[in-house]
N, CA, C and O of each residue as an XYZ file, in Angstrom:
868
protein
N     -23.569     59.526    -52.513
C     -22.943     58.839    -53.815
C     -22.588     57.586    -53.451
O     -22.170     57.443    -52.302
N     -22.670     56.469    -54.296
C     -22.316     55.379    -53.992
C     -20.641     55.510    -54.516
O     -20.349     56.226    -55.474
N     -19.666     54.767    -53.795
C     -18.256     55.083    -54.047
C     -18.228     54.030    -55.531
O     -18.986     53.084    -55.741
N     -17.331     54.434    -56.261
C     -16.837     53.714    -57.319
C     -16.424     52.333    -57.162
O     -16.058     52.251    -55.989
N     -16.300     51.296    -57.675
C     -15.998     50.000    -57.573
C     -14.578     50.328    -57.798
O     -14.246     51.181    -58.621
N     -13.570     49.539    -56.944
C     -12.181     49.709    -57.428
C     -11.788     48.810    -58.511
O     -12.343     47.729    -58.709
N     -10.685     49.338    -59.310
C     -10.261     48.631    -60.466
C      -9.297     47.680    -60.489
O      -8.211     48.089    -60.080
N      -9.321     46.889    -60.727
C      -8.279     45.659    -61.070
C      -7.743     45.341    -62.442
O      -8.439     45.425    -63.453
N      -6.498     44.980    -62.438
C      -5.871     44.826    -63.621
C      -6.669     43.415    -64.066
O      -6.827     42.475    -63.288
N      -7.150     43.434    -65.477
C      -7.467     42.761    -65.890
C      -6.602     41.515    -66.602
O      -7.196     40.661    -67.261
N      -5.266     41.484    -66.431
C      -4.478     40.554    -66.649
C      -3.644     39.990    -65.630
O      -3.113     38.890    -65.786
N      -3.471     40.815    -64.395
C      -2.885     40.169    -63.225
C      -3.802     40.065    -61.953
O      -3.569     39.406    -60.940
N      -4.789     40.780    -62.193
C      -6.048     40.630    -61.597
C      -5.071     41.716    -59.919
O      -5.479     41.506    -58.777
N      -4.141     42.512    -60.122
C      -3.654     43.394    -59.051
C      -4.423     44.553    -59.198
O      -5.036     44.939    -60.193
N      -4.300     45.168    -57.867
C      -4.896     46.257    -57.523
C      -4.389     47.471    -57.687
O      -5.107     48.463    -57.563
N      -2.839     47.575    -58.044
C      -2.053     48.756    -57.755
C      -2.248     49.354    -59.222
O      -1.357     49.308    -60.071
N      -3.405     49.873    -59.414
C      -3.487     50.852    -60.753
C      -3.306     52.449    -60.555
O      -3.536     53.157    -59.575
N      -2.940     52.678    -61.507
C      -3.040     54.584    -61.734
C      -3.205     54.960    -63.043
O      -3.114     54.249    -64.044
N      -3.500     56.341    -62.946
C      -4.507     56.685    -64.070
C      -3.392     56.785    -65.153
O      -2.295     56.789    -64.595
N      -3.318     56.844    -66.137
C      -2.195     56.873    -67.464
C      -2.696     57.974    -68.411
O      -1.996     58.946    -68.697
N      -3.848     57.793    -68.852
C      -4.039     58.715    -70.090
C      -5.649     59.046    -70.062
O      -6.321     58.115    -69.618
N      -6.342     60.156    -70.441
C      -7.659     60.298    -70.976
C      -7.631     61.356    -72.322
O      -6.994     62.359    -72.642
N      -8.620     60.588    -72.858
C      -9.004     61.741    -74.270
C     -10.686     62.065    -74.192
O     -11.330     62.089    -73.143
N     -11.217     62.301    -75.523
C     -12.422     62.605    -75.307
C     -13.432     61.397    -75.282
O     -14.643     61.400    -75.061
N     -12.524     60.300    -75.593
C     -13.663     59.116    -75.698
C     -13.571     57.826    -74.071
O     -14.475     57.174    -73.548
N     -12.329     57.910    -73.784
C     -12.089     56.928    -72.918
C     -11.047     57.425    -71.837
O     -10.342     58.425    -71.969
N     -11.057     56.692    -70.900
C      -9.993     56.531    -69.808
C      -9.067     55.348    -69.758
O      -9.477     54.189    -69.705
N      -7.735     55.708    -69.778
C      -6.847     54.423    -70.081
C      -5.875     54.429    -68.333
O      -5.638     55.471    -67.721
N      -5.489     53.111    -67.876
C      -5.157     53.085    -66.727
C      -4.091     51.926    -66.657
O      -4.282     50.828    -67.181
N      -3.009     52.251    -65.999
C      -1.814     51.603    -66.320
C      -1.717     50.865    -64.604
O      -1.925     51.370    -63.501
N      -1.330     49.547    -65.001
C      -0.813     48.345    -63.944
C       0.320     48.473    -63.152
O       1.189     47.861    -63.772
N       0.796     48.915    -62.150
C       1.957     48.680    -61.656
C       2.600     47.141    -61.475
O       3.830     47.101    -61.493
N       2.204     46.434    -61.379
C       2.515     45.246    -61.380
C       3.169     44.529    -62.701
O       4.278     43.997    -62.753
N       2.035     44.667    -63.945
C       2.286     43.883    -65.022
C       2.447     45.210    -66.329
O       2.699     45.055    -67.524
N       2.296     45.977    -65.870
C       2.569     47.642    -67.044
C       1.314     47.224    -67.981
O       1.645     47.594    -69.108
N       0.217     46.714    -68.040
C      -0.830     46.476    -68.784
C      -1.643     47.992    -68.612
O      -2.065     48.521    -67.584
N      -1.683     48.413    -69.869
C      -2.639     49.926    -70.035
C      -3.950     49.607    -70.568
O      -4.002     49.335    -71.767
N      -5.002     49.595    -69.896
C      -6.347     49.149    -70.334
C      -7.462     50.097    -69.918
O      -7.567     50.823    -68.930
N      -8.332     49.862    -71.045
C      -9.846     50.660    -70.517
C     -10.534     49.871    -69.645
O     -10.546     48.642    -69.578
N     -11.181     50.785    -68.897
C     -11.939     50.212    -67.505
C     -13.400     49.438    -68.471
O     -13.903     49.536    -69.590
N     -13.563     48.846    -67.489
C     -15.185     47.704    -68.364
C     -16.435     48.894    -68.747
O     -17.221     48.706    -69.676
N     -16.455     49.702    -68.175
C     -17.963     50.169    -68.324
C     -17.585     51.381    -69.111
O     -18.293     52.387    -69.060
N     -16.085     51.311    -70.114
C     -15.985     51.946    -71.343
C     -15.746     51.380    -72.386
O     -15.421     51.916    -73.445
N     -15.919     49.998    -72.122
C     -15.753     49.001    -73.316
C     -17.039     48.906    -74.077
O     -18.122     49.064    -73.513
N     -16.901     48.596    -75.618
C     -17.931     48.289    -76.224
C     -18.546     46.742    -76.188
O     -17.741     45.813    -76.251
N     -19.997     46.458    -76.086
C     -20.504     45.082    -76.228
C     -19.917     44.634    -77.382
O     -19.184     45.113    -78.247
N     -20.575     43.319    -77.097
C     -19.834     42.354    -78.210
C     -20.746     42.682    -79.905
O     -20.349     42.270    -80.995
N     -21.765     43.357    -79.705
C     -22.941     43.658    -80.683
C     -22.044     45.256    -81.602
O     -21.958     45.569    -82.789
N     -21.621     45.791    -80.539
C     -21.040     46.780    -81.182
C     -19.799     46.815    -82.055
O     -19.462     47.549    -82.983
N     -19.203     45.729    -81.421
C     -17.667     45.541    -81.314
C     -17.592     44.813    -83.036
O     -16.702     44.839    -83.887
N     -18.648     44.342    -83.020
C     -18.573     43.243    -84.552
C     -18.784     44.491    -85.497
O     -18.073     44.522    -86.502
N     -19.678     45.525    -85.292
C     -19.997     46.287    -86.170
C     -19.028     47.099    -86.583
O     -19.069     47.603    -87.705
N     -17.814     47.374    -85.532
C     -16.593     47.985    -86.277
C     -15.990     47.023    -86.877
O     -15.623     47.412    -87.985
N     -15.657     45.740    -86.638
C     -14.875     44.615    -87.047
C     -15.400     44.390    -88.612
O     -14.663     43.757    -89.368
N     -16.721     44.925    -89.123
C     -17.311     44.426    -90.264
C     -16.886     45.606    -91.343
O     -17.017     45.537    -92.565
N     -16.354     46.682    -90.596
C     -15.752     47.293    -91.941
C     -14.161     47.097    -92.236
O     -13.422     47.749    -92.973
N     -13.887     45.961    -91.398
C     -12.423     45.816    -91.882
C     -12.535     44.942    -93.472
O     -13.413     44.108    -93.695
N     -11.437     45.347    -94.496
C     -11.706     44.551    -95.487
C     -10.654     43.887    -95.813
O      -9.946     44.412    -96.672
N     -10.213     42.522    -95.234
C      -9.175     42.178    -95.212
C      -9.711     40.701    -96.207
O     -10.573     39.857    -95.963
N      -8.907     40.840    -97.212
C      -9.124     39.662    -98.185
C      -8.225     38.788    -98.264
O      -7.077     39.211    -98.404
N      -8.410     37.516    -98.209
C      -7.373     36.278    -98.063
C      -6.081     36.364    -99.215
O      -4.906     36.026    -99.072
N      -6.720     36.901   -100.304
C      -5.716     36.998   -101.513
C      -5.147     38.611   -101.735
O      -4.417     38.992   -102.650
N      -5.617     39.299   -100.796
C      -4.841     40.410   -100.941
C      -3.358     40.347   -101.094
O      -2.911     39.399   -100.449
N      -2.644     40.876   -101.584
C      -1.283     40.825   -101.370
C      -0.563     41.718   -100.683
O       0.509     41.277   -100.268
N      -0.893     43.219   -100.344
C      -0.750     43.883    -99.650
C      -1.119     43.439    -98.145
O      -0.338     43.804    -97.266
N      -2.333     42.622    -97.751
C      -2.412     42.054    -96.594
C      -1.786     41.131    -96.232
O      -1.578     40.942    -95.034
N      -1.263     40.209    -97.318
C      -0.374     38.701    -97.116
C       1.150     39.636    -97.116
O       2.051     38.933    -96.659
N       1.469     40.558    -97.380
C       2.591     40.982    -97.142
C       2.884     41.371    -95.470
O       3.810     41.033    -94.731
N       1.605     42.279    -95.210
C       1.609     42.639    -93.850
C       1.876     41.486    -92.777
O       2.757     41.504    -91.917
N       1.069     40.623    -92.972
C       0.876     39.514    -92.049
C       2.113     38.601    -92.090
O       2.399     38.034    -91.036
N       2.874     38.389    -93.159
C       4.388     37.683    -93.454
C       5.507     38.318    -92.537
O       6.599     37.751    -92.495
N       5.273     39.565    -91.737
C       6.168     40.083    -90.689
C       5.871     38.949    -89.736
O       6.881     38.546    -89.160
N       4.937     38.433    -89.473
C       4.727     37.163    -88.461
C       5.170     36.014    -89.129
O       6.103     35.226    -88.973
N       4.272     36.135    -89.891
C       4.283     34.289    -90.694
C       5.886     33.855    -91.060
O       6.334     32.744    -90.779
N       6.589     34.805    -91.661
C       7.991     34.479    -91.605
C       8.880     33.951    -90.570
O       9.617     32.969    -90.666
N       8.724     34.692    -89.614
C       9.976     34.173    -88.321
C       9.011     33.263    -87.629
O       9.624     32.417    -86.977
N       7.740     33.149    -87.549
C       7.358     31.996    -86.999
C       7.499     30.247    -87.740
O       7.826     29.219    -87.147
N       7.153     30.404    -89.078
C       7.414     29.409    -89.618
C       8.895     28.778    -89.750
O       9.173     27.606    -90.004
N       9.906     30.018    -89.480
C      11.360     29.505    -89.237
C      11.731     29.016    -88.114
O      12.839     28.485    -88.042
N      10.819     29.093    -86.902
C      10.661     28.410    -85.767
C      10.482     27.334    -85.768
O      11.352     26.724    -85.145
N       9.130     26.255    -86.525
C       8.476     25.164    -86.284
C       9.359     24.374    -87.063
O      10.198     24.588    -87.938
N       8.814     23.203    -86.349
C       9.461     21.682    -87.155
C       8.671     21.408    -88.405
O       7.661     22.096    -88.552
N       8.911     20.673    -89.172
C       8.295     20.374    -90.081
C       6.872     19.454    -89.406
O       6.945     18.820    -88.353
N       5.880     19.530    -90.082
C       4.651     19.015    -89.510
C       3.830     19.689    -88.572
O       2.651     19.343    -88.494
N       4.384     20.848    -87.647
C       3.695     21.126    -86.885
C       2.666     21.919    -87.000
O       2.716     22.865    -87.786
N       1.596     21.680    -86.263
C       0.517     22.227    -86.785
C      -0.104     23.309    -85.415
O       0.315     23.317    -84.257
N      -1.111     24.086    -85.955
C      -1.636     25.480    -85.339
C      -2.709     25.814    -85.224
O      -3.527     25.166    -85.877
N      -3.132     26.740    -84.528
C      -4.390     27.402    -84.342
C      -4.314     28.864    -84.606
O      -3.382     29.414    -84.019
N      -5.220     29.790    -85.498
C      -4.703     30.839    -85.749
C      -6.177     31.618    -84.885
O      -7.283     31.724    -85.414
N      -5.895     32.001    -83.742
C      -6.776     32.300    -82.658
C      -7.320     34.157    -82.816
O      -6.655     35.165    -82.580
N      -8.426     34.056    -83.188
C      -8.880     35.758    -83.680
C      -8.926     35.762    -85.019
O      -8.952     36.838    -85.617
N      -8.944     34.550    -85.697
C      -8.872     34.970    -87.269
C      -9.648     35.592    -88.192
O      -9.643     35.519    -89.421
N     -10.323     36.221    -87.424
C     -11.513     37.598    -87.982
C     -12.126     36.905    -89.425
O     -12.058     35.683    -89.561
N     -12.651     37.653    -90.354
C     -13.301     37.211    -91.412
C     -12.599     36.650    -92.303
O     -12.936     35.630    -92.904
N     -11.518     37.294    -92.473
C     -10.668     37.218    -93.310
C      -9.126     36.264    -93.269
O      -8.018     36.724    -93.544
N      -9.382     35.062    -92.913
C      -8.000     34.188    -92.601
C      -7.460     34.134    -93.195
O      -7.822     33.160    -93.856
N      -6.077     34.790    -93.884
C      -5.440     34.727    -94.647
C      -4.118     34.046    -94.045
O      -3.404     33.386    -94.801
N      -3.748     34.216    -92.541
C      -2.537     33.988    -92.262
C      -2.612     32.100    -92.110
O      -1.591     31.428    -92.256
N      -3.833     31.535    -91.836
C      -3.960     30.294    -91.721
C      -3.766     29.979    -93.410
O      -3.282     28.847    -93.389
N      -3.852     30.262    -94.430
C      -3.705     30.280    -95.879
C      -2.709     30.247    -95.863
O      -2.194     29.252    -96.374
N      -1.782     31.344    -95.248
C      -0.195     31.091    -95.633
C       0.272     30.117    -95.103
O       0.833     29.358    -95.894
N       0.274     29.703    -93.687
C       1.043     28.955    -92.863
C       0.677     27.260    -93.676
O       1.546     26.447    -93.988
N      -0.529     27.120    -93.832
C      -1.027     26.199    -94.710
C      -0.299     26.091    -95.917
O       0.164     24.959    -96.058
N      -0.066     26.783    -96.730
C       0.392     26.708    -97.981
C       2.197     26.229    -97.377
O       2.822     25.604    -98.233
N       2.851     26.450    -96.241
C       4.109     26.313    -96.174
C       3.982     25.090    -95.179
O       4.839     24.962    -94.305
N       3.069     24.301    -95.270
C       3.383     22.963    -94.898
C       2.587     22.775    -93.368
O       2.429     21.676    -92.836
N       2.186     23.911    -92.860
C       1.920     23.867    -91.373
C      -0.028     24.003    -91.196
O      -0.726     25.002    -91.370
N      -0.461     22.552    -90.789
C      -1.936     23.005    -90.693
C      -2.618     23.764    -90.032
O      -2.419     23.501    -88.846
N      -3.321     24.570    -90.145
C      -3.814     25.821    -88.944
C      -5.175     25.798    -88.769
O      -5.905     26.265    -89.643
N      -5.542     25.401    -87.934
C      -7.180     25.476    -87.504
C      -7.564     26.967    -87.317
O      -6.755     27.895    -87.330
N      -8.526     27.044    -87.190
C      -9.163     28.455    -86.944
C     -10.348     28.721    -85.911
O     -11.346     28.028    -85.711
N      -9.925     30.033    -85.250
C     -11.067     30.190    -84.252
C     -11.390     31.695    -84.056
O     -10.353     32.304    -83.797
N     -12.045     32.176    -84.078
C     -12.707     33.201    -83.734
C     -14.322     33.624    -82.809
O     -15.439     33.282    -83.197
N     -14.115     34.186    -81.929
C     -15.711     34.533    -81.180
C     -16.929     34.551    -81.930
O     -17.967     33.896    -81.828
N     -16.398     35.842    -83.039
C     -17.848     35.944    -83.970
C     -17.764     35.411    -85.267
O     -18.712     34.974    -85.918
N     -16.248     35.482    -85.712
C     -16.689     34.752    -87.441
C     -16.234     33.193    -87.432
O     -16.803     32.556    -88.319
N     -15.597     32.648    -86.863
C     -15.297     31.440    -86.492
C     -15.642     30.799    -85.335
O     -14.706     30.371    -84.660
N     -16.714     30.635    -84.958
C     -17.252     30.116    -83.421
C     -17.051     28.752    -83.482
O     -18.118     28.141    -83.415
N     -15.658     27.751    -83.630
C     -15.749     26.549    -83.639
C     -15.131     26.131    -82.165
O     -13.936     25.977    -81.915
N     -15.893     26.031    -81.536
C     -15.349     25.733    -79.812
C     -14.573     24.398    -79.314
O     -13.964     24.213    -78.260
N     -14.839     23.339    -80.650
C     -14.330     22.191    -80.134
C     -12.607     22.316    -80.716
O     -11.732     21.549    -80.314
N     -12.426     23.136    -81.456
C     -10.732     23.195    -81.560
C     -10.231     23.982    -80.486
O      -9.097     24.405    -80.710
N     -10.887     24.427    -79.015
C     -10.627     25.017    -78.124
C     -10.181     24.030    -77.260
O      -9.549     24.428    -76.281
N     -10.412     22.462    -77.424
C     -10.239     21.567    -76.959
C      -8.925     20.600    -77.087
O      -8.512     19.784    -76.263
N      -8.277     21.015    -78.654
C      -7.197     20.572    -78.646
C      -6.173     21.223    -78.129
O      -6.380     22.307    -77.583
N      -4.614     20.574    -78.218
C      -3.598     21.421    -78.367
C      -2.341     21.449    -79.326
O      -2.146     20.382    -79.907
N      -1.608     22.294    -79.551
C      -1.146     23.141    -80.779
C       0.598     23.106    -80.359
O       1.004     23.195    -79.200
N       1.449     22.963    -81.526
C       2.530     23.110    -81.628
C       2.748     24.887    -81.736
O       3.813     25.477    -81.552
N       1.651     25.400    -82.025
C       1.885     27.008    -82.019
C       0.453     27.527    -82.186
O      -0.481     26.879    -82.659
N       0.409     28.814    -81.721
C      -0.660     29.740    -81.667
C      -0.293     31.084    -82.321
O       0.619     31.839    -81.981
N      -1.038     31.216    -83.167
C      -1.189     33.033    -83.680
C      -1.959     33.798    -83.062
O      -2.993     33.341    -82.575
N      -1.680     34.938    -82.960
C      -2.738     36.096    -82.491
C      -2.317     37.407    -83.304
O      -1.481     38.154    -82.797
N      -2.860     37.699    -84.523
C      -2.248     38.658    -85.253
C      -3.233     39.736    -84.727
O      -4.410     39.380    -84.690
N      -2.962     40.920    -84.340
C      -4.186     42.170    -84.146
C      -5.414     41.526    -83.447
O      -6.593     41.642    -83.780
N      -4.851     40.763    -82.321
C      -5.924     40.229    -81.568
C      -6.034     40.614    -80.244
O      -7.098     40.888    -79.690
N      -4.889     40.636    -79.714
C      -4.797     40.718    -77.969
C      -5.367     42.224    -77.357
O      -5.867     42.492    -76.265
N      -5.094     43.004    -78.441
C      -5.528     44.629    -77.866
C      -6.959     44.551    -78.049
O      -7.571     45.612    -78.165
N      -7.751     43.165    -78.102
C      -9.038     43.266    -78.336
C      -9.924     42.616    -76.627
O     -11.055     42.835    -76.191
N      -8.673     41.722    -76.026
C      -9.140     40.910    -75.217
C      -9.733     41.974    -73.944
O      -9.229     42.994    -73.475
N     -10.771     41.398    -73.684
C     -11.398     42.163    -72.425
C     -11.468     41.731    -70.801
O     -11.952     42.276    -69.809
N     -10.616     40.265    -71.071
C     -10.466     39.613    -70.062
C      -8.875     38.732    -70.267
O      -8.738     37.524    -70.074
N      -7.930     39.554    -70.638
C      -6.749     39.025    -71.166
C      -6.274     38.085    -69.988
O      -5.606     37.187    -70.502
N      -6.326     37.969    -68.997
C      -5.806     36.983    -67.869
C      -6.419     35.704    -68.146
O      -5.696     34.709    -68.183
N      -7.901     35.590    -68.382
C      -8.181     34.587    -68.515
C      -8.062     33.946    -69.964
O      -8.236     32.737    -70.114
N      -7.739     34.851    -71.106
C      -7.540     34.677    -72.464
C      -6.342     33.850    -72.634
O      -6.363     32.812    -73.294
N      -4.999     34.428    -71.875
C      -4.046     33.711    -71.757
C      -3.545     32.902    -71.445
O      -2.628     32.306    -72.009
N      -4.227     32.624    -70.098
C      -4.299     31.091    -69.567
C      -4.951     30.052    -70.277
O      -4.667     28.871    -70.078
N      -6.071     30.534    -71.345
C      -6.751     29.669    -72.027
C      -5.558     29.082    -73.160
O      -5.260     27.900    -73.336
N      -5.018     30.210    -73.816
C      -4.224     30.019    -75.106
C      -3.128     29.451    -74.555
O      -2.796     28.528    -75.299
N      -2.225     29.550    -73.414
C      -1.195     28.693    -73.064
C      -1.574     27.264    -72.633
O      -0.747     26.370    -72.814
N      -2.988     26.936    -71.970
C      -3.078     25.574    -72.170
C      -3.356     24.547    -73.171
O      -3.516     23.327    -73.159
N      -3.355     25.532    -74.089
C      -3.588     24.728    -75.510
C      -2.265     24.534    -76.362
O      -2.173     23.834    -77.370
N      -1.212     25.318    -75.747
C       0.373     25.499    -76.469
C       0.822     23.881    -75.929
O       0.654     23.462    -74.784
N       1.337     23.235    -76.902
C       2.439     21.937    -76.160
C       3.554     22.358    -75.711
O       3.858     23.496    -76.068
N       4.457     21.669    -74.863
C       5.436     21.829    -74.543
C       6.534     22.693    -75.658
O       6.258     22.768    -76.855
N       7.413     23.125    -75.251
C       8.086     24.025    -76.431
C       7.528     24.586    -77.395
O       8.167     25.023    -78.353
N       6.235     24.660    -77.286
C       5.312     25.306    -78.245
C       5.482     26.965    -78.570
O       6.249     27.664    -77.908
N       4.963     27.296    -79.270
C       5.000     28.792    -79.527
C       3.703     29.970    -79.221
O       2.636     29.391    -79.017
N       3.648     30.849    -79.183
C       2.777     31.518    -79.249
C       3.192     33.297    -79.953
O       3.760     34.299    -79.518
N       2.693     32.997    -80.903
C       3.235     34.319    -81.743
C       2.115     35.841    -81.693
O       0.885     35.821    -81.638
N       2.672     36.596    -81.717
C       1.859     37.803    -81.002
C       2.158     39.187    -82.492
O       3.224     39.623    -82.928
N       1.374     39.365    -82.711
C       1.463     40.907    -83.218
C      -0.016     42.012    -82.905
O      -1.231     42.039    -83.096
N       1.042     42.788    -82.331
C      -0.092     44.000    -82.047
C       1.405     45.150    -81.456
O       2.521     44.933    -80.984
N       0.634     46.339    -81.813
C       1.697     47.328    -81.381
C       1.776     47.708    -79.793
O       0.990     47.752    -78.846
N       3.013     47.930    -80.003
C       3.176     48.072    -78.159
C       3.641     49.542    -77.895
O       4.174     50.392    -78.609
N       3.075     49.496    -76.098
C       3.009     50.837    -75.390
C       4.786     51.159    -75.535
O       5.579     50.243    -75.753
N       5.141     52.367    -75.399
C       6.525     52.904    -75.754
C       6.503     53.889    -74.168
O       7.303     53.632    -73.268
N       5.404     55.068    -74.043
C       5.671     55.424    -72.900
C       4.401     56.564    -72.765
O       3.559     56.491    -73.660
N       4.207     57.556    -71.771
C       3.058     58.099    -71.829
C       3.135     59.128    -72.766
O       2.000     59.464    -73.104
N       3.863     59.657    -73.228
C       4.081     60.597    -73.980
C       3.548     60.236    -75.142
O       2.666     60.887    -75.701
N       4.076     59.111    -75.609
C       3.740     58.752    -77.238
C       2.395     58.129    -77.039
O       1.735     58.241    -78.072
N       1.902     57.657    -76.305
C       0.475     56.921    -75.699
C      -0.165     57.837    -76.243
O      -0.936     57.471    -77.130
N      -0.085     59.566    -75.884
C      -1.209     60.553    -76.080
C      -1.149     60.852    -77.169
O      -2.119     61.566    -77.421
N      -0.420     60.687    -78.166
C      -0.215     60.936    -79.476
C      -0.898     59.596    -80.509
O      -1.566     59.840    -81.514
N      -0.618     58.362    -80.090
C      -0.844     57.351    -80.565
C      -2.370     57.061    -81.427
O      -3.493     57.286    -80.975
N      -2.091     56.600    -82.540
C      -3.354     56.530    -83.690
C      -4.026     54.754    -83.042
O      -5.100     54.278    -83.409
N      -3.338     54.272    -82.340
C      -3.518     52.870    -82.004
C      -5.064     52.772    -80.743
O      -5.851     51.836    -80.597
N      -5.036     53.717    -80.237
C      -5.748     53.836    -79.028
C      -7.079     54.014    -79.424
O      -8.045     53.574    -78.801
N      -7.144     54.891    -80.832
C      -8.493     55.690    -81.114
C      -9.440     54.477    -81.671
O     -10.624     54.694    -81.930
N      -8.855     53.209    -81.836
C      -9.816     52.256    -82.790
C     -10.608     51.752    -80.966
O      -9.997     51.492    -79.929
N     -12.127     51.782    -81.226
C     -12.790     51.897    -79.794
C     -12.791     50.190    -79.581
O     -12.888     49.741    -78.438
N     -12.697     49.431    -80.560
C     -12.178     47.864    -79.996
C     -11.027     47.830    -79.026
O     -11.129     47.367    -77.890
N      -9.993     48.314    -79.502
C      -8.954     48.498    -78.791
C      -9.011     48.807    -76.893
O      -9.441     49.818    -76.337
N      -8.524     47.775    -76.355
C      -8.849     47.958    -75.270
C      -8.016     47.408    -73.956
O      -8.192     47.592    -72.751
N      -7.238     46.810    -74.544
C      -5.580     46.601    -73.667
C      -4.463     46.935    -74.499
O      -4.430     46.650    -75.696
N      -3.500     47.565    -73.856
C      -2.382     47.741    -74.377
C      -1.036     47.330    -73.851
O      -0.814     47.470    -72.648
N      -0.141     46.846    -74.633
C       1.040     46.059    -73.853
C       2.338     46.379    -74.116
O       2.647     46.318    -75.306
N       3.191     46.704    -73.340
C       4.708     47.076    -73.431
C       5.465     45.959    -73.567
O       4.986     44.824    -73.570
N       6.797     46.250    -73.696
C       7.920     45.093    -73.453
C       7.820     44.520    -72.223
O       8.000     43.302    -72.216
N       7.502     45.225    -70.816
C       7.931     44.994    -70.079
C       6.432     44.017    -69.582
O       6.656     43.173    -68.714
N       5.168     44.105    -70.032
C       4.042     43.492    -69.756
C       4.276     42.219    -70.605
O       3.776     41.230    -70.069
N       4.793     42.010    -71.584
C       5.331     40.505    -72.029
C       6.386     39.691    -71.598
O       6.449     38.465    -71.691
N       7.283     40.527    -71.076
C       8.160     39.861    -70.146
C       7.390     38.997    -68.818
O       7.631     37.886    -68.346
N       6.349     40.056    -68.455
C       5.628     39.499    -67.208
C       5.057     38.467    -67.722
O       5.039     37.572    -66.877
N       4.485     38.085    -68.884
C       4.158     37.237    -69.543
C       4.649     36.126    -69.330
O       4.112     35.209    -68.709
N       5.909     36.128    -69.927
C       6.832     34.898    -70.208
C       7.489     34.601    -68.807
O       8.015     33.503    -68.626
N       7.471     35.522    -67.843
C       8.026     34.594    -66.672
C       6.642     34.451    -66.259
O       6.872     33.658    -65.346
N       5.259     34.619    -66.219
C       4.100     33.559    -65.457
C       4.186     32.575    -66.140
O       4.171     31.548    -65.461
N       4.301     32.362    -67.575
C       3.828     31.239    -68.340
C       5.244     30.817    -68.747
O       5.086     30.674    -69.960
N       6.714     30.486    -68.463
C       7.957     30.064    -68.170
C       8.305     30.113    -70.032
O       8.599     29.135    -70.720
N       8.202     31.121    -70.364
C       8.805     31.372    -71.881
C       9.925     32.095    -72.424
O      10.215     32.919    -71.556
N      10.635     32.210    -73.311
C      11.683     32.638    -74.116
C      10.402     33.687    -74.830
O       9.271     33.381    -75.208
N      11.219     35.217    -74.826
C      10.610     36.294    -75.520
C      11.558     36.505    -76.337
O      12.728     36.402    -75.967
N      11.159     36.902    -77.837
C      11.787     37.101    -78.843
C      10.421     38.666    -79.299
O       9.210     38.804    -79.473
N      11.509     39.384    -79.299
C      10.802     40.575    -80.032
C      11.212     40.962    -81.332
O      12.243     41.618    -81.481
N      10.489     40.610    -82.305
C      11.049     40.358    -83.885
C      10.710     41.668    -84.317
O      11.704     42.190    -84.821
N       9.649     42.469    -84.330
C       9.699     43.739    -84.405
C       8.821     44.814    -83.808
O       8.127     44.399    -82.880
N       8.724     45.692    -84.015
C       7.969     47.088    -83.086
C       6.679     46.298    -82.703
O       6.279     46.234    -81.541
N       5.995     45.641    -83.866
C       4.560     44.986    -83.105
C       4.622     43.352    -83.459
O       3.563     42.757    -83.652
N       5.657     42.785    -83.523
C       5.635     41.406    -83.598
C       6.607     40.744    -82.387
O       7.692     41.235    -82.075
N       5.977     39.439    -81.708
C       7.017     38.914    -80.733
C       6.275     37.597    -80.842
O       5.087     37.429    -81.115
N       7.388     36.522    -80.523
C       7.233     35.115    -80.288
C       7.591     34.840    -78.509
O       8.609     35.205    -77.922
N       6.690     34.267    -78.064
C       6.819     33.263    -76.839
C       7.044     31.809    -76.857
O       6.110     31.015    -76.744
N       8.055     31.512    -76.972
C       8.339     30.197    -76.730
C       8.389     29.256    -75.573
O       9.487     29.344    -75.023
N       7.555     28.336    -74.968
C       7.437     27.744    -73.952
C       8.689     27.153    -73.667
O       9.342     26.647    -74.579
N       9.139     27.164    -72.375
C      10.377     26.417    -72.081
C      10.023     24.994    -71.690
O      10.923     24.185    -71.464
N       9.113     24.758    -71.629
C       8.967     23.277    -71.052
C       7.392     22.915    -71.306
O       6.947     21.819    -70.965
């Protein structure tokens, strides 16, 4: 029998990996270095199957409930921006309400999504801020994605993230957030502190699922 390929953390590329949890659908592994919990590549959906799941989402840009949900990130982000700051809504999805809200506040916001707004030219620019709302948990290669994101953020710029965070093994076992088959990476406070150290950022945990990483230089 051919031995299984060794697992490496998709965020920090370290090999100190331990089994964290299993359910009827998938296995989940924990990186001992950056504390990322992740689904192994062999158990992840391909892009076509991911899109089939995303297409079920009903995110209307004018829906007041959806805008209220996004305001939990938009309000603290806007409060930290200088007048005229411009940004990018990375992973905006089919209903880019957040960019509309930020534009209304006077912060021009470009769009990018690999499925619904595939405009590669916007990835060549730099921005005062980048927002990722319910996006990072979908990253199949988070190490590469965060490297790309921080390369597009200007000095003193901001990466604003909305994603639910891992608490501990017991809570994870009962966690509804892992049920979505397109969620393949799960971050804890420790993971984001590792990222902040890696990219020289100040970390602000705004809410249970909202945080802001501000570049120090």
